[in-house]
Structures are given as structure tokens and as C-alpha cells.
Backbone as CSV, one residue per row, in Angstrom:
resi,resn,N_x,N_y,N_z,CA_x,CA_y,CA_z,C_x,C_y,C_z
1,MET,34.270,-0.755,-35.682,33.804,-2.094,-36.027,34.170,-3.041,-34.891
2,LEU,33.228,-3.937,-34.535,33.461,-4.892,-33.469,33.546,-6.287,-34.064
3,ASP,34.664,-6.961,-33.857,34.812,-8.316,-34.374,33.750,-9.219,-33.747
4,GLY,33.100,-9.986,-34.605,32.125,-10.955,-34.124,30.774,-10.379,-33.797
5,ALA,30.575,-9.100,-33.959,29.285,-8.496,-33.628,28.255,-8.832,-34.691
6,VAL,27.030,-9.065,-34.271,25.919,-9.292,-35.189,25.052,-8.046,-35.168
7,ILE,24.923,-7.418,-36.323,24.174,-6.173,-36.403,22.840,-6.449,-37.078
8,LYS,21.758,-6.080,-36.401,20.423,-6.265,-36.961,19.770,-4.906,-37.126
9,THR,19.140,-4.695,-38.235,18.403,-3.460,-38.446,16.971,-3.647,-37.993
10,VAL,16.380,-2.576,-37.536,14.990,-2.610,-37.085,14.088,-2.291,-38.264
11,PRO,13.124,-3.163,-38.596,12.203,-2.872,-39.706,11.484,-1.560,-39.474
12,GLU,11.152,-0.898,-40.579,10.511,0.413,-40.487,9.253,0.371,-39.643
13,ASP,8.460,-0.712,-39.811,7.185,-0.756,-39.096,7.365,-1.000,-37.597
14,LYS,8.600,-1.303,-37.167,8.849,-1.530,-35.746,9.525,-0.330,-35.073
15,LYS,10.019,0.594,-35.874,10.777,1.705,-35.300,9.929,2.573,-34.383
16,ASP,8.679,2.817,-34.767,7.811,3.624,-33.916,7.587,2.947,-32.571
17,LEU,7.429,1.606,-32.625,7.238,0.872,-31.378,8.473,0.958,-30.499
18,MET,9.644,0.843,-31.093,10.874,0.948,-30.325,11.037,2.340,-29.728
19,ASN,10.699,3.354,-30.525,10.768,4.719,-30.008,9.825,4.909,-28.827
20,ASP,8.609,4.359,-28.956,7.643,4.439,-27.861,8.182,3.733,-26.620
21,PHE,8.790,2.566,-26.839,9.337,1.778,-25.732,10.373,2.588,-24.949
22,PHE,11.333,3.148,-25.636,12.384,3.910,-24.967,11.821,5.182,-24.339
23,GLN,10.863,5.802,-24.981,10.265,7.017,-24.433,9.528,6.712,-23.132
24,LEU,8.794,5.609,-23.111,8.054,5.231,-21.912,8.999,4.904,-20.760
25,LEU,10.089,4.208,-21.052,11.042,3.874,-19.995,11.787,5.104,-19.499
26,ASN,12.112,6.002,-20.397,12.776,7.238,-19.979,11.862,8.067,-19.083
27,GLU,10.596,8.123,-19.450,9.625,8.857,-18.627,9.532,8.234,-17.234
28,ALA,9.488,6.899,-17.184,9.396,6.197,-15.905,10.622,6.461,-15.044
29,ASN,11.768,6.551,-15.678,13.014,6.786,-14.960,13.067,8.177,-14.347
30,GLU,12.499,9.146,-15.057,12.603,10.542,-14.642,11.477,10.979,-13.697
31,ARG,10.369,10.276,-13.742,9.211,10.711,-12.963,9.361,10.310,-11.500
32,SER,9.208,11.262,-10.608,9.381,11.009,-9.181,8.110,10.426,-8.570
33,PHE,8.201,10.069,-7.305,7.075,9.482,-6.588,6.993,10.128,-5.216
34,SER,5.805,10.600,-4.845,5.599,11.155,-3.510,4.177,10.855,-3.083
35,GLY,3.953,10.939,-1.780,2.629,10.606,-1.281,2.382,9.118,-1.405
36,TRP,1.130,8.762,-1.685,0.795,7.350,-1.794,-0.194,7.108,-2.932
37,ASP,0.018,7.799,-4.041,-0.796,7.590,-5.231,0.036,6.799,-6.222
38,VAL,-0.285,5.501,-6.378,0.487,4.652,-7.281,-0.287,4.378,-8.571
39,SER,-1.197,5.271,-8.929,-1.993,5.061,-10.143,-1.275,5.522,-11.397
40,TYR,-0.183,6.274,-11.251,0.593,6.768,-12.404,-0.327,7.459,-13.406
41,SER,-1.083,8.421,-12.879,-2.038,9.206,-13.685,-3.060,8.318,-14.394
42,GLY,-3.498,7.284,-13.706,-4.539,6.415,-14.246,-4.035,5.273,-15.098
43,ARG,-2.725,5.145,-15.246,-2.184,4.074,-16.087,-1.944,2.775,-15.313
44,ILE,-2.140,2.827,-13.998,-2.077,1.631,-13.158,-3.379,1.546,-12.372
45,SER,-4.011,0.395,-12.403,-5.270,0.233,-11.675,-5.318,-1.148,-11.030
46,SER,-6.129,-1.259,-9.992,-6.276,-2.529,-9.282,-7.752,-2.834,-9.061
47,THR,-8.081,-4.106,-9.091,-9.424,-4.553,-8.748,-9.323,-5.605,-7.653
48,PHE,-10.319,-5.597,-6.759,-10.332,-6.497,-5.613,-11.648,-7.278,-5.598
49,PRO,-11.686,-8.377,-4.858,-12.935,-9.148,-4.767,-13.948,-8.529,-3.814
50,TRP,-13.621,-7.389,-3.245,-14.541,-6.670,-2.369,-14.321,-5.176,-2.567
51,ASP,-15.213,-4.372,-2.026,-15.113,-2.916,-2.140,-14.794,-2.354,-0.762
52,TYR,-13.506,-2.205,-0.481,-13.070,-1.747,0.844,-13.648,-0.375,1.165
53,GLU,-13.661,0.507,0.183,-14.165,1.859,0.413,-15.623,1.825,0.869
54,SER,-16.445,1.036,0.204,-17.866,0.953,0.577,-18.046,0.381,1.975
55,ILE,-17.208,-0.598,2.327,-17.291,-1.183,3.666,-16.977,-0.123,4.715
56,VAL,-15.914,0.656,4.461,-15.539,1.709,5.408,-16.641,2.755,5.519
57,VAL,-17.177,3.202,4.391,-18.201,4.242,4.398,-19.448,3.777,5.151
58,SER,-19.803,2.502,4.988,-20.991,1.994,5.682,-20.828,2.091,7.200
59,HIS,-19.612,1.893,7.696,-19.362,2.033,9.131,-19.187,3.501,9.512
60,ALA,-18.561,4.280,8.643,-18.318,5.698,8.947,-19.619,6.470,9.112
61,ARG,-20.626,6.114,8.347,-21.920,6.821,8.431,-22.601,6.608,9.787
62,CYS,-22.196,5.564,10.493,-22.799,5.272,11.797,-21.877,5.617,12.952
63,SER,-20.752,6.294,12.642,-19.757,6.553,13.670,-19.538,8.053,13.858
64,PRO,-19.361,8.507,15.097,-19.094,9.929,15.341,-17.645,10.319,15.075
65,ASP,-16.778,9.316,14.911,-15.365,9.617,14.701,-14.708,8.489,13.907
66,MET,-13.467,8.768,13.482,-12.743,7.784,12.679,-11.251,8.092,12.726
67,LEU,-10.443,7.046,12.838,-8.992,7.162,12.730,-8.541,6.354,11.528
68,ASP,-7.802,6.992,10.617,-7.239,6.287,9.468,-5.752,6.098,9.713
69,MET,-5.330,4.864,9.929,-3.932,4.556,10.198,-3.152,4.445,8.892
70,GLY,-1.953,5.056,8.868,-1.105,4.948,7.683,-1.755,5.578,6.470
71,THR,-2.089,6.835,6.568,-2.871,7.498,5.512,-2.055,7.805,4.271
72,GLY,-0.715,7.597,4.317,0.123,7.913,3.162,0.144,9.414,2.919
73,GLY,-0.159,9.807,1.686,-0.264,11.231,1.380,-1.679,11.746,1.531
74,GLY,-2.564,10.938,2.134,-3.951,11.332,2.339,-4.827,11.184,1.113
75,GLU,-4.291,10.543,0.066,-5.046,10.459,-1.194,-6.366,9.710,-1.026
76,TRP,-6.286,8.503,-0.454,-7.495,7.692,-0.320,-8.496,8.349,0.614
77,LEU,-8.022,8.836,1.755,-8.930,9.438,2.735,-9.594,10.688,2.177
78,SER,-8.867,11.479,1.394,-9.438,12.715,0.840,-10.550,12.419,-0.168
79,ARG,-10.490,11.262,-0.814,-11.502,10.901,-1.812,-12.676,10.136,-1.221
80,LEU,-12.586,9.778,0.045,-13.656,8.995,0.659,-14.968,9.776,0.601
81,PRO,-16.051,9.167,0.119,-17.313,9.901,-0.050,-17.897,10.446,1.246
82,PHE,-17.557,9.798,2.366,-18.092,10.283,3.646,-17.041,10.071,4.730
83,ARG,-16.874,11.095,5.568,-15.991,11.018,6.735,-16.740,11.604,7.925
84,PRO,-16.637,10.996,9.112,-17.240,11.596,10.301,-16.633,12.975,10.565
85,CYS,-17.369,13.796,11.290,-16.882,15.155,11.582,-15.520,15.124,12.263
86,ARG,-15.359,14.206,13.185,-14.040,14.050,13.833,-13.296,12.904,13.148
87,THR,-12.467,13.261,12.205,-11.628,12.276,11.510,-10.174,12.673,11.679
88,ILE,-9.366,11.736,12.115,-7.937,11.946,12.342,-7.171,10.899,11.540
89,ALA,-5.986,11.271,11.060,-5.145,10.344,10.310,-3.767,10.276,10.942
90,THR,-3.141,9.116,10.852,-1.752,8.974,11.294,-0.897,8.573,10.091
91,GLU,0.381,8.902,10.171,1.329,8.507,9.124,2.704,8.335,9.767
92,GLY,3.361,7.223,9.447,4.641,6.910,10.061,5.849,7.158,9.183
93,TRP,5.631,7.452,7.886,6.772,7.732,7.011,6.908,9.236,6.880
94,GLU,7.979,9.783,7.415,8.123,11.229,7.575,7.898,12.039,6.294
95,PRO,8.439,11.626,5.121,8.222,12.435,3.907,6.756,12.588,3.520
96,ASN,5.922,11.647,3.948,4.501,11.719,3.595,3.710,12.674,4.479
97,VAL,4.219,12.970,5.670,3.441,13.749,6.638,3.059,15.132,6.101
98,PRO,4.004,15.949,5.601,3.592,17.267,5.079,2.688,17.173,3.864
99,ILE,2.854,16.133,3.069,1.984,15.947,1.898,0.555,15.679,2.352
100,ALA,0.416,14.786,3.339,-0.915,14.468,3.855,-1.544,15.681,4.539
101,ARG,-0.751,16.421,5.306,-1.304,17.595,5.988,-1.798,18.641,4.996
102,LYS,-1.029,18.870,3.965,-1.440,19.857,2.958,-2.740,19.440,2.282
103,ARG,-2.885,18.147,2.026,-4.073,17.661,1.330,-5.296,17.612,2.246
104,LEU,-5.097,17.261,3.510,-6.233,16.967,4.390,-6.656,18.117,5.304
105,GLN,-5.764,19.074,5.533,-6.116,20.126,6.488,-7.319,20.947,6.031
106,THR,-7.463,21.159,4.718,-8.618,21.912,4.214,-9.915,21.130,4.387
107,LEU,-9.807,19.811,4.630,-10.985,18.966,4.849,-11.281,18.799,6.336
108,GLY,-10.475,19.475,7.174,-10.694,19.395,8.619,-10.148,18.131,9.244
109,VAL,-9.223,17.467,8.561,-8.644,16.224,9.073,-7.242,16.506,9.617
110,GLU,-7.025,16.231,10.892,-5.712,16.396,11.495,-4.845,15.189,11.152
111,VAL,-3.575,15.443,10.803,-2.621,14.378,10.497,-1.549,14.374,11.577
112,ILE,-1.365,13.225,12.216,-0.408,13.088,13.304,0.704,12.126,12.897
113,GLN,1.934,12.581,13.028,3.068,11.710,12.735,3.265,10.741,13.891
114,VAL,3.437,9.460,13.573,3.576,8.437,14.603,4.787,7.557,14.303
115,GLU,5.146,6.776,15.278,6.189,5.771,15.102,5.602,4.599,14.320
116,ARG,6.291,4.178,13.278,5.778,3.081,12.461,5.816,1.774,13.244
117,ALA,4.764,0.990,13.085,4.726,-0.322,13.728,5.630,-1.288,12.978
118,PRO,6.244,-2.244,13.675,7.010,-3.275,12.980,6.081,-4.092,12.082
119,ASP,6.637,-4.685,11.031,5.831,-5.580,10.211,5.166,-6.608,11.117
120,ASN,3.941,-6.939,10.817,3.196,-7.843,11.690,3.862,-9.208,11.864
121,VAL,4.566,-9.676,10.817,5.215,-10.988,10.927,6.432,-10.945,11.845
122,GLU,6.912,-9.750,12.181,8.101,-9.614,13.018,7.756,-9.255,14.457
123,GLN,6.478,-9.175,14.774,6.069,-8.794,16.125,6.006,-10.007,17.042
124,ASP,6.223,-9.747,18.313,5.987,-10.767,19.322,5.015,-10.216,20.353
125,SER,4.722,-10.997,21.345,3.699,-10.599,22.334,4.156,-9.437,23.206
126,HIS,5.453,-9.092,23.140,5.962,-8.009,23.978,6.378,-6.805,23.138
127,CYS,5.761,-6.630,21.981,6.116,-5.538,21.078,5.921,-4.187,21.776
128,VAL,6.980,-3.371,21.775,6.910,-2.080,22.455,6.909,-0.920,21.462
129,TYR,6.926,-1.234,20.174,6.923,-0.188,19.156,5.529,-0.068,18.532
130,GLY,5.344,1.016,17.784,4.067,1.205,17.103,2.941,1.661,18.003
131,ARG,3.287,2.288,19.126,2.237,2.791,20.011,1.531,3.973,19.359
132,LEU,0.247,4.080,19.621,-0.573,5.156,19.063,-0.772,6.242,20.114
133,PRO,-0.600,7.516,19.764,-0.617,8.615,20.749,-2.022,9.083,21.114
134,PHE,-2.843,8.130,21.541,-4.226,8.461,21.903,-4.573,7.762,23.215
135,PRO,-5.449,8.374,24.003,-5.892,7.716,25.234,-6.692,6.448,24.926
136,ASP,-6.882,5.647,25.940,-7.732,4.463,25.802,-9.131,4.882,25.353
137,ALA,-9.763,4.006,24.590,-11.156,4.209,24.162,-11.367,5.571,23.504
138,SER,-10.539,5.881,22.506,-10.609,7.184,21.836,-11.468,7.190,20.573
139,PHE,-11.665,6.007,19.942,-12.327,5.990,18.639,-13.372,4.884,18.545
140,ASN,-14.414,5.215,17.794,-15.440,4.226,17.471,-15.079,3.428,16.228
141,LEU,-14.280,4.028,15.338,-13.927,3.375,14.080,-12.460,3.623,13.776
142,VAL,-11.719,2.560,13.501,-10.322,2.641,13.075,-10.197,1.911,11.749
143,THR,-9.624,2.599,10.764,-9.413,1.980,9.455,-7.912,1.875,9.194
144,ASN,-7.555,0.907,8.391,-6.141,0.640,8.119,-6.046,-0.042,6.761
145,ARG,-5.424,0.664,5.826,-5.310,0.147,4.462,-3.839,-0.148,4.175
146,HIS,-3.464,-1.409,4.373,-2.127,-1.910,4.034,-1.046,-1.519,5.025
147,GLU,-1.389,-0.977,6.153,-0.387,-0.524,7.125,-0.186,-1.580,8.212
148,ALA,1.082,-1.786,8.620,1.341,-2.652,9.765,0.668,-2.067,11.007
149,PHE,0.258,-2.932,11.915,-0.417,-2.465,13.126,-0.105,-3.392,14.284
150,VAL,-0.131,-2.824,15.477,-0.020,-3.617,16.700,-1.444,-3.814,17.206
151,ALA,-1.915,-5.037,17.154,-3.323,-5.311,17.451,-3.732,-4.851,18.842
152,SER,-2.842,-5.003,19.816,-3.190,-4.590,21.179,-3.387,-3.082,21.275
153,GLU,-2.637,-2.313,20.449,-2.809,-0.859,20.438,-4.144,-0.476,19.799
154,VAL,-4.503,-1.174,18.727,-5.803,-0.912,18.097,-6.924,-1.199,19.093
155,ALA,-6.816,-2.322,19.795,-7.845,-2.683,20.780,-7.916,-1.652,21.906
156,ARG,-6.767,-1.126,22.283,-6.723,-0.167,23.395,-7.449,1.124,23.063
157,ILE,-7.285,1.641,21.840,-7.863,2.946,21.511,-9.307,2.842,21.029
158,LEU,-9.796,1.620,20.793,-11.201,1.455,20.407,-12.102,1.490,21.639
159,ILE,-13.237,2.141,21.475,-14.229,2.061,22.545,-14.855,0.669,22.531
160,SER,-15.525,0.301,23.599,-16.237,-0.972,23.621,-17.309,-0.974,22.526
161,GLY,-17.289,-1.970,21.685,-18.228,-2.028,20.574,-17.736,-1.308,19.320
162,GLY,-16.504,-0.755,19.361,-15.952,-0.073,18.191,-15.569,-1.055,17.096
163,ARG,-15.195,-0.514,15.927,-14.893,-1.343,14.768,-13.478,-1.063,14.244
164,PHE,-12.787,-2.130,13.847,-11.495,-2.037,13.175,-11.657,-2.669,11.799
165,VAL,-11.450,-1.877,10.752,-11.610,-2.358,9.374,-10.262,-2.231,8.672
166,THR,-9.698,-3.345,8.243,-8.379,-3.297,7.617,-8.339,-4.151,6.361
167,GLN,-7.548,-3.694,5.409,-7.236,-4.455,4.196,-5.718,-4.589,4.147
168,GLN,-5.219,-5.814,4.132,-3.790,-6.083,4.198,-3.291,-6.770,2.920
169,VAL,-1.979,-6.803,2.763,-1.356,-7.463,1.616,-0.554,-8.650,2.128
170,ALA,-0.846,-9.833,1.604,-0.236,-11.061,2.105,1.223,-11.198,1.682
171,SER,1.951,-12.041,2.384,3.322,-12.370,2.005,3.329,-13.024,0.624
172,GLY,4.408,-12.804,-0.138,4.551,-13.429,-1.445,3.742,-12.780,-2.544
173,PHE,3.194,-11.575,-2.274,2.307,-10.940,-3.255,3.022,-10.549,-4.535
174,SER,4.350,-10.402,-4.503,5.070,-9.923,-5.686,5.674,-11.040,-6.522
175,SER,5.336,-12.291,-6.228,5.966,-13.407,-6.937,5.695,-13.376,-8.438
176,ASP,4.525,-12.879,-8.840,4.222,-12.798,-10.277,5.186,-11.865,-11.002
177,PHE,5.591,-10.777,-10.352,6.521,-9.835,-10.983,7.876,-10.501,-11.216
178,TYR,8.328,-11.282,-10.246,9.599,-11.983,-10.404,9.518,-13.001,-11.548
179,ARG,8.430,-13.736,-11.607,8.278,-14.726,-12.687,8.236,-14.039,-14.047
180,LEU,7.538,-12.912,-14.124,7.406,-12.192,-15.386,8.768,-11.729,-15.898
181,LEU,9.650,-11.319,-14.988,10.959,-10.816,-15.376,12.044,-11.888,-15.340
182,GLY,11.646,-13.136,-15.081,12.616,-14.226,-15.096,13.620,-14.155,-13.973
183,ALA,13.242,-13.557,-12.852,14.146,-13.429,-11.709,13.770,-14.452,-10.642
184,PRO,14.752,-14.939,-9.878,14.439,-15.909,-8.813,13.492,-15.296,-7.788
185,THR,12.468,-16.025,-7.450,11.513,-15.542,-6.457,12.132,-15.602,-5.065
186,PRO,12.118,-14.486,-4.326,12.727,-14.507,-2.984,11.944,-15.419,-2.054
187,PRO,12.621,-15.975,-1.063,11.915,-16.852,-0.118,10.866,-16.072,0.660
188,VAL,9.748,-16.705,0.916,8.673,-16.073,1.678,9.023,-16.092,3.159
189,HIS,8.758,-14.967,3.812,9.059,-14.845,5.240,8.299,-15.901,6.032
190,VAL,8.966,-16.484,7.002,8.330,-17.446,7.904,8.380,-16.869,9.319
191,PRO,7.242,-16.668,9.984,5.895,-16.974,9.503,5.435,-15.998,8.418
192,SER,4.517,-16.448,7.576,4.003,-15.603,6.504,2.849,-14.747,7.019
193,TRP,2.675,-13.587,6.382,1.556,-12.719,6.716,0.338,-13.233,5.977
194,THR,-0.534,-13.885,6.694,-1.715,-14.531,6.145,-2.941,-14.130,6.946
195,LEU,-4.090,-14.511,6.433,-5.326,-14.252,7.164,-5.317,-14.957,8.516
196,ASP,-4.761,-16.159,8.563,-4.716,-16.901,9.831,-3.896,-16.155,10.885
197,LEU,-2.738,-15.628,10.482,-1.911,-14.914,11.437,-2.568,-13.597,11.854
198,ALA,-3.150,-12.893,10.888,-3.854,-11.651,11.216,-4.994,-11.923,12.189
199,SER,-5.731,-12.993,11.951,-6.846,-13.350,12.830,-6.352,-13.656,14.241
200,ALA,-5.237,-14.389,14.300,-4.698,-14.750,15.611,-4.259,-13.510,16.380
201,GLN,-3.629,-12.553,15.702,-3.183,-11.339,16.384,-4.361,-10.490,16.845
202,VAL,-5.345,-10.335,15.974,-6.510,-9.511,16.312,-7.297,-10.124,17.463
203,GLN,-7.558,-11.414,17.380,-8.323,-12.073,18.436,-7.505,-12.193,19.718
204,GLY,-6.182,-12.329,19.573,-5.326,-12.375,20.750,-5.328,-11.072,21.518
205,ALA,-5.669,-9.969,20.831,-5.754,-8.660,21.484,-7.120,-8.433,22.122
206,GLY,-7.986,-9.423,22.030,-9.301,-9.319,22.663,-10.404,-8.811,21.758
207,LEU,-10.127,-8.673,20.461,-11.153,-8.223,19.524,-11.902,-9.412,18.942
208,LEU,-13.166,-9.203,18.655,-14.011,-10.225,18.047,-14.068,-9.996,16.544
209,MET,-13.748,-11.028,15.764,-13.807,-10.890,14.308,-15.231,-11.131,13.827
210,GLU,-15.819,-10.115,13.220,-17.177,-10.231,12.702,-17.192,-10.739,11.271
211,ALA,-16.159,-10.414,10.498,-16.102,-10.834,9.099,-14.647,-10.814,8.643
212,SER,-14.323,-11.688,7.712,-12.977,-11.711,7.147,-13.051,-12.346,5.763
213,GLY,-12.008,-12.180,4.999,-11.977,-12.786,3.672,-10.610,-12.588,3.055
214,GLU,-10.321,-13.368,2.030,-9.080,-13.216,1.288,-9.358,-13.453,-0.189
215,GLY,-8.551,-12.836,-1.028,-8.762,-12.961,-2.465,-7.587,-12.383,-3.216
216,LEU,-7.697,-12.336,-4.534,-6.612,-11.859,-5.389,-6.837,-10.423,-5.837
217,GLU,-5.773,-9.630,-5.790,-5.786,-8.295,-6.389,-5.301,-8.433,-7.831
218,ILE,-6.058,-7.890,-8.765,-5.641,-7.854,-10.160,-5.095,-6.468,-10.460
219,CYS,-3.789,-6.397,-10.729,-3.121,-5.127,-10.984,-2.884,-4.996,-12.486
220,THR,-3.382,-3.923,-13.083,-3.316,-3.721,-14.526,-2.427,-2.527,-14.859
221,PHE,-1.486,-2.757,-15.773,-0.567,-1.704,-16.221,-0.861,-1.399,-17.682
222,ALA,-1.085,-0.115,-17.981,-1.472,0.265,-19.333,-0.317,0.153,-20.324
223,ASP,0.922,0.239,-19.829,2.065,0.188,-20.738,3.307,-0.179,-19.944
224,VAL,4.401,-0.437,-20.647,5.643,-0.886,-20.019,6.232,0.199,-19.117
225,GLY,5.991,1.457,-19.455,6.501,2.539,-18.620,5.843,2.552,-17.256
226,ALA,4.537,2.336,-17.227,3.813,2.288,-15.954,4.322,1.135,-15.094
227,PHE,4.564,0.001,-15.730,5.068,-1.176,-15.019,6.458,-0.900,-14.440
228,ALA,7.342,-0.316,-15.252,8.698,-0.016,-14.796,8.689,1.013,-13.672
229,TRP,7.854,2.032,-13.793,7.766,3.062,-12.755,7.306,2.460,-11.432
230,TYR,6.326,1.579,-11.496,5.781,0.930,-10.297,6.876,0.164,-9.560
231,LEU,7.620,-0.670,-10.284,8.650,-1.477,-9.642,9.820,-0.617,-9.163
232,LYS,10.129,0.443,-9.891,11.247,1.323,-9.518,10.972,2.061,-8.209
233,ASN,9.725,2.427,-7.989,9.390,3.290,-6.858,8.813,2.561,-5.654
234,LEU,8.555,1.257,-5.780,8.049,0.476,-4.662,9.053,-0.625,-4.343
235,PRO,10.150,-0.275,-3.658,11.236,-1.239,-3.450,10.841,-2.453,-2.627
236,TRP,9.787,-2.357,-1.814,9.357,-3.525,-1.048,8.660,-4.553,-1.945
237,VAL,8.258,-4.142,-3.154,7.659,-5.078,-4.103,8.745,-5.889,-4.807
238,PHE,9.813,-5.187,-5.235,10.890,-5.824,-5.999,12.188,-5.109,-5.614
239,PRO,12.815,-5.508,-4.493,13.926,-4.737,-3.928,15.094,-4.494,-4.873
240,ASN,15.404,-5.411,-5.766,16.593,-5.273,-6.608,16.274,-4.818,-8.025
241,PHE,15.103,-4.238,-8.215,14.725,-3.837,-9.567,15.388,-2.519,-9.973
242,SER,15.831,-2.463,-11.209,16.201,-1.206,-11.845,15.870,-1.336,-13.320
243,ILE,15.520,-0.219,-13.938,15.129,-0.246,-15.343,16.291,-0.704,-16.217
244,GLU,17.492,-0.275,-15.911,18.642,-0.644,-16.748,18.933,-2.142,-16.648
245,ILE,18.880,-2.689,-15.453,19.191,-4.105,-15.281,18.198,-4.985,-16.014
246,PHE,16.911,-4.584,-15.977,15.861,-5.434,-16.558,15.327,-4.912,-17.890
247,ARG,16.072,-4.013,-18.538,15.586,-3.439,-19.788,15.297,-4.512,-20.851
248,ALA,16.172,-5.497,-20.968,15.975,-6.536,-21.986,14.709,-7.352,-21.712
249,GLN,14.494,-7.704,-20.465,13.299,-8.483,-20.133,12.031,-7.722,-20.422
């Protein structure tokens, strides 16, 4: 017996919900994460104001080759409806490299481990990291989905008239998660990763911007377990998250 404790019983009609709650969180705690598939077996989904895949495919159909930067575990590239005959992928996070190779080698896609580029907001004009192991003018098409890049390196490996297609994630993207859990929102990095800064870096490297845009990603979680798993396994989204610390929230 605990002096001063208030004991509340759970109504019968709520017990199943509580059991489901704990079961979902336990599953999230035990389930590992590898590669770059954050869909949690379809329980997490995202919608965008544009169709990045269709944009890439429209350029890929007109290109003899393609480089996919930061391919993760090769999940997105393996599902792409069309890839040029010469398609190469790079990956800078070592644990992902064998996963991507296993997935992509049967599709004829070579995966090359590279040095990861510094975050774009931390780069200066003399950045010596993030070099790409390809000769000048090696590719007609370079794609990049959420990966940091050194714009001068992208410009160097593109042939004249080549295309660079990238989808990036802006600074402060996780502020909604902090508000939802009642946690203080971390300060946004200065300078922030914005369309303006991306444009300045790309154009500063001598590339011409043909099109650009910005919008909101709507991320949908089917249940509390999917939400907890997402935050637990993506530390750059919510660095101090743990299921036990935020269980009450």
C-alpha cells in the first residue's frame, strides 16, 4: 500500500483499448529499422504537393544514364517504374550499403559507397567533403531524394545540358512533433535550409534552375505504434525521443 496514492480502475470498455495501446508500443519498441523504408508496413504514409517520382521518370525516359544520390536501402530506386540502362546509386551511410546492393544488383544497378556530404547549411564555398567518385561530365541525369549534396560536385559530374532533380526537407520540419508531445521546439539552425539557400547554392555552382517549388508534406500515422516507431528510429527528427519518456503524452 502506498500512502497518498490514488488508485483508478479502468472501465471494462476501455481495457481493450489500453491493451491495444501497450501492445502497439511494445511492438514499436522491439521492431528494428534498416534500409530506408519508413512506411512501417504501410502504416505510415506521406503525401506531397507534387509527384517527385513522375518528375524523375519523365527525365529518365529521355536520358541514357542516371545517378541516384543517397539511395538508402535502394527501396525507392528499385520501385521506380523506369530506369535508364546505365543507372548507378551512391550511399554514404555504411549499414545501408549492403542492403542496397542486395536489393539493386539483380536490377543491374551498381551501388557505390561514398563519403557523406556535410549538411547543406553547414557548407561553405571551400567545402572539401562529399566528393563524388566520378569523372567530370559523367551523367545526363542526377537525382537526389532528401540527401545532402555539394552543388559544385553535382555540377562537375553533369554533362552540359544535364539535369539535377532533387527533393529536400526544410529546416524546422519536425516542429509539429514537438508541439504534439508538449516538448520545447529546438531552435532552427541559422542559416536555415530553405528553397532560397538551395537555389543560391545550385546557381552558385553554375547550374540554371528550370523549375522549383515548396510545399507541405502531410505525414499520416495509422496508429500510436507507428508514430512511436517513426520517432524512435529517426533521431534527426526528434533527437531526445524515447517511448518510455513520452509514454504518458
